[in-house]
C-alpha positions in Angstrom: 166.4 75.0 87.6 165.0 75.4 91.2 161.7 75.0 93.0 159.4 77.7 94.3 159.6 79.2 97.7 156.0 80.1 98.7 156.8 82.8 101.2 159.7 84.6 99.6 160.0 86.3 96.2 162.3 84.4 93.8 165.4 86.2 92.5 165.9 85.6 88.8 169.5 85.7 87.6 171.5 85.0 84.5 175.3 84.2 84.6 177.9 85.1 82.1 181.7 84.6 81.9 183.9 82.0 83.5 186.3 81.6 86.3 187.7 78.9 88.6 185.0 77.6 90.9 182.1 78.8 88.8 180.7 75.4 87.8 180.4 74.3 91.4 178.8 77.7 92.3 176.3 77.3 89.4 175.3 73.9 90.6 174.7 75.2 94.2 172.8 78.2 93.0 170.6 76.1 90.7 169.5 74.0 93.7 168.7 76.9 95.9 165.0 77.4 96.5 165.1 81.2 96.6 166.9 81.6 93.2 165.9 81.0 89.6 168.9 80.6 87.5 167.7 81.4 84.0 170.9 80.2 82.3 174.6 80.7 81.8 176.8 81.5 78.8 180.5 82.1 78.8 180.3 84.8 76.2 178.0 87.7 76.9 176.7 87.9 73.4 175.5 84.3 73.5 173.2 85.3 76.3 171.6 88.2 74.4 168.2 86.6 74.3 167.6 85.9 78.1 169.5 89.0 79.0 167.2 91.1 76.9 163.9 89.4 77.5 164.3 87.8 80.9 163.2 90.5 83.3 166.2 89.6 85.4 166.6 90.7 89.0 170.4 90.4 88.8 173.2 89.5 86.4 176.3 87.7 87.5 179.5 88.0 85.5 182.4 85.7 86.3 186.0 86.7 85.5 189.4 85.2 86.0 191.1 88.5 85.6 192.3 90.7 88.4 190.9 93.8 86.6 187.3 94.8 86.1 186.1 93.4 82.8 184.8 96.7 81.5 184.1 95.7 78.0 182.1 92.7 79.0 180.1 94.7 81.5 179.4 97.4 78.9 178.0 94.7 76.6 175.8 93.4 79.4 174.5 97.0 79.9 173.5 97.1 76.2 171.0 94.3 76.9 169.7 94.9 80.5 169.6 97.4 83.3 169.5 94.7 86.0 172.0 95.0 88.9 175.4 93.5 88.2 177.4 91.3 90.5 180.9 90.3 89.6 182.4 87.0 90.9 186.2 86.4 90.6 188.6 83.7 91.7 191.7 84.5 93.7 193.3 87.8 94.5 191.5 90.8 93.0 192.2 93.9 95.1 192.5 96.1 91.9 189.1 94.7 90.7 187.5 95.7 94.0 188.9 99.3 93.7 187.7 99.6 90.1 184.2 98.3 91.0 183.7 101.2 93.5 183.7 103.6 90.5 181.7 101.4 88.1 178.1 100.3 87.7 178.6 97.1 89.8 176.4 96.2 92.7 178.8 93.9 94.4 182.1 91.9 93.9 182.4 88.4 95.3 185.7 86.5 95.6 185.5 82.8 95.2 185.5 80.4 97.0 182.5 81.6 99.1 179.8 79.9 101.1 176.7 79.4 99.0 174.5 81.3 101.5 176.9 84.3 101.3 176.5 84.4 97.5 172.8 84.0 97.7 172.5 86.8 100.3 174.6 89.1 98.0 172.5 88.3 94.9 169.2 88.8 96.7 170.4 92.0 98.2 171.4 93.3 94.8 168.1 92.2 93.2 166.0 93.8 96.0 168.0 97.0 95.8 167.3 97.1 92.0 163.5 96.6 92.6 163.6 99.3 95.4 165.2 101.8 93.1 162.5 101.2 90.5 159.8 101.8 93.0 161.3 104.9 94.7 163.7 106.8 92.4 161.5 107.9 89.5 161.4 104.7 87.5 157.9 103.7 88.7 156.1 104.1 85.4 154.6 100.9 84.1 155.5 99.8 80.5 152.6 98.0 78.7 153.7 96.6 75.4 151.2 95.6 72.7 152.4 93.1 70.2 151.1 90.9 67.5 153.2 88.8 65.0 150.8 89.5 62.2 149.4 92.7 60.7 145.7 93.4 60.7 144.9 92.0 64.1 144.1 95.4 65.7 147.4 95.9 67.5 147.6 99.7 67.0 143.9 100.1 67.7 144.4 98.2 70.9 147.5 100.3 71.9 145.9 103.7 71.1 142.6 102.9 72.9 144.4 101.5 75.9 146.5 104.7 76.1 143.3 106.8 75.8 141.7 104.8 78.6 144.6 105.5 80.9 144.9 109.2 80.1 141.3 110.3 79.8 139.5 108.0 82.2 142.2 106.9 84.5 143.8 110.3 84.9 147.2 108.7 84.3 150.2 110.5 82.8 150.4 108.4 79.7 153.0 108.1 76.9 152.1 106.3 73.7 155.4 105.2 72.1 155.2 104.0 68.5 157.9 101.4 67.9 156.6 100.2 64.7 159.5 102.1 63.4 159.2 101.7 59.7 155.4 101.8 59.2 153.9 103.0 62.5 150.3 104.3 62.3 149.7 105.5 65.9 149.9 109.2 64.8 147.4 108.8 62.0 145.1 106.7 64.2 144.9 109.8 66.5 144.7 112.3 63.6 147.8 114.2 64.7 150.6 115.6 62.5 153.5 115.7 64.8 156.4 118.1 64.2 158.9 115.7 65.8 159.2 111.9 66.0 161.3 109.4 67.9 164.0 109.7 65.2 164.4 113.4 65.9 164.7 112.7 69.6 167.4 110.0 69.3 169.6 112.0 66.9 169.3 115.2 68.9 172.6 116.2 70.7 172.9 116.1 74.4 171.8 113.7 77.2 168.2 112.6 77.3 166.2 113.7 80.4 162.5 114.2 81.2 162.5 117.9 80.0 164.1 116.9 76.7 161.6 114.1 76.2 158.7 116.5 76.8 159.9 118.7 74.0 159.6 115.9 71.4 156.1 114.5 72.3 152.8 115.7 70.9 149.7 116.0 73.1 146.5 114.5 71.9 143.1 115.8 73.0 142.5 112.7 75.1 145.5 113.6 77.2 148.0 111.1 75.7 151.5 112.3 75.0 152.5 110.6 71.7 156.1 109.9 70.5 155.4 108.8 66.9 157.4 106.5 64.6 159.9 108.1 62.1 158.3 109.6 59.0 160.8 107.8 56.7 161.3 104.1 57.0 165.1 104.4 56.5 165.3 106.5 59.7 164.3 103.5 61.8 167.9 102.2 61.8 169.0 105.1 63.9 166.7 104.1 66.8 169.2 101.7 68.4 168.7 99.4 71.3 170.9 101.4 73.6 169.1 104.7 72.8 165.7 103.0 73.2 166.7 101.6 76.6 167.6 105.0 77.8 164.4 106.4 76.4 162.3 103.9 78.3 164.2 104.6 81.5 163.6 108.4 81.2 159.9 107.8 80.2 159.3 105.8 83.4 160.5 108.8 85.4 158.0 111.1 83.7 154.9 108.9 83.2 152.6 106.6 85.1 152.0 104.4 82.1 154.0 103.9 78.9 152.0 102.1 76.2 154.3 100.7 73.5 153.0 99.9 70.0 155.4 97.5 68.2 156.2 96.1 64.8 155.3 92.4 64.2 158.9 91.2 64.6 161.3 90.2 67.3 164.0 92.6 66.3 166.4 94.6 68.4 164.0 97.4 69.5 161.4 94.8 70.5 163.9 92.8 72.5 165.1 96.0 74.3 161.5 96.8 75.1 160.7 93.4 76.4 163.4 93.8 79.1 161.6 96.7 80.5 158.0 95.5 79.9 155.8 95.1 82.9 152.9 93.6 80.9 153.0 92.2 77.4 149.6 92.2 75.6 149.7 89.7 72.8 146.9 90.4 70.4 145.4 87.4 68.6 142.6 87.0 66.1 140.2 84.2 65.1 142.2 83.3 61.9 144.3 80.2 61.6 147.4 82.0 60.2 147.3 84.5 63.1 146.9 81.8 65.6 149.9 79.9 64.1 152.0 83.1 64.3 150.9 83.8 67.9 151.8 80.2 68.9 155.3 80.7 67.4 155.6 84.0 69.3 154.7 82.2 72.6 157.5 79.7 71.9 159.9 82.6 71.1 159.0 84.3 74.4 159.7 81.1 76.2 163.1 80.8 74.7 163.7 84.4 75.8 162.8 83.5 79.3 160.0 86.1 79.3 158.0 85.6 82.5 154.6 84.0 81.8 153.0 86.0 84.6 153.6 89.2 82.6 152.0 87.9 79.5 148.3 88.5 78.7 146.7 87.2 75.5 144.0 89.4 74.1 141.5 87.8 71.6 140.3 90.6 69.3 137.0 90.5 67.4 136.2 87.6 69.7 132.5 87.6 68.8 133.1 87.1 65.0 131.2 84.1 63.6 134.1 82.5 61.7 133.9 78.9 62.8 136.4 79.2 65.7 135.7 79.4 69.4 137.7 80.8 72.3 138.3 77.2 73.7 139.7 76.1 70.4 142.1 79.1 70.3 143.2 78.3 73.9 143.8 74.7 73.0 145.9 75.7 70.0 147.9 78.2 71.9 148.1 76.2 75.1 147.5 79.3 77.1 144.4 80.9 78.6 142.9 84.0 76.9 143.1 86.9 79.4 140.9 89.4 77.5 138.2 89.3 74.9 137.4 92.4 72.8 134.4 92.3 70.4 134.1 93.2 66.8 132.3 96.6 66.7 131.3 99.0 64.0 132.4 101.8 66.4 136.1 100.9 65.7 136.4 101.6 62.0 134.2 104.7 62.4 136.5 106.0 65.1 139.7 105.1 63.1 138.4 107.0 60.1 137.7 110.0 62.3 141.1 109.8 64.0 139.6 109.5 67.5 140.0 106.5 69.8 136.8 104.5 69.9 136.7 104.6 73.7 136.4 108.4 73.4 134.4 108.7 70.2 131.7 106.2 71.3 132.3 105.5 75.0 129.1 103.4 75.4 130.0 101.0 72.6 130.7 97.3 73.3 134.3 97.8 72.2 134.8 100.8 74.5 133.4 98.9 77.5 135.6 95.9 76.9 138.7 98.0 76.4 138.1 99.9 79.6 137.8 96.6 81.3 141.2 95.6 79.9 142.8 98.9 81.0 141.3 98.4 84.5 142.9 95.0 84.7 146.3 96.3 83.6 146.5 99.0 86.3 149.0 98.5 89.1 148.1 97.4 92.7 146.0 100.5 93.3 143.5 99.4 90.6 140.5 99.4 92.9 141.2 102.9 94.0 141.8 103.9 90.4 138.6 102.2 89.3 136.6 104.3 91.8 138.2 107.4 90.3 137.2 106.3 86.8 133.5 105.7 87.7 132.4 109.4 87.7 134.1 110.0 84.4 132.5 106.9 82.9 129.1 108.0 84.2 129.4 111.3 82.4 130.7 109.8 79.1 
């Protein structure tokens, strides 16, 4: 809805609710070069998609009431942890008092000068990003997704986690959110005593110490939180509990690798909102390419930022009559990573050891370490230097 400002970071926002003066404010905000207005919906539930998947810097809720709209704000919190700014028309002294004790970054009474509103929104968004960097929520969430089974999604997730933990010396959590039929534990040949189901039904508040008591340590250094043993237990892993789990995990780990189910259901949407990088796994089969294209369209509808999306072409060297350029043309996106088909992978899967550990000199292992290196945060070059001695010894 607005152009790019080259020298200042854009603030992405979504607006819910209604009040006098909001249409004029929306029009002004939509034209502002420092803002990206993802969308607006009068009812909070109608904005569930972008609220969940939009990686918003701030959410604006408009109200015509003189009291804080607690129920609406609680619903917003089920979808996103982005800072909240409330705008209201007219006299709202009681609303201001209630906001002091609530999870609200700011309250603005309309009418206001557009620049005053922009300043408040950018301040709230910047404060939220600063909190993520400095108050224990610095762990990166890397989500691995594929809309079709058999593409190598879980192999990708487990090997990425092993790269981060063993070679990158990162505190790494592998979270299996293929809640009904997750295979991360069996891929790593572990028989965990506790799963994500046990964690979310346990009494008491979730904190880093509690989370540590429910993970299983793999020999490669990965902490694993497996999927429930029984498919019916998946229903108890709600979006709100998962959101809290991811927040706590970011306090405890450098990297959280999330393996997912092949569906855009509630847990997946809740994960998208906290995903720093989404690795979308594609194969050289027409049905898979079709499903990946539909997934890209869905992500666009969810306002998922394209700069956080990386398409990985698995078994890229397979001679099946399709080339990388043809896949890119069909998907209308560039392939970020290529991983070859390699006998080392099924051998490692059958042994219950990540291929990057079991056969570190294989073509697959080298490619996967390259993917992991690219997904590291800004200190990737320093991290790479730390990896090199380990790789030389492997």
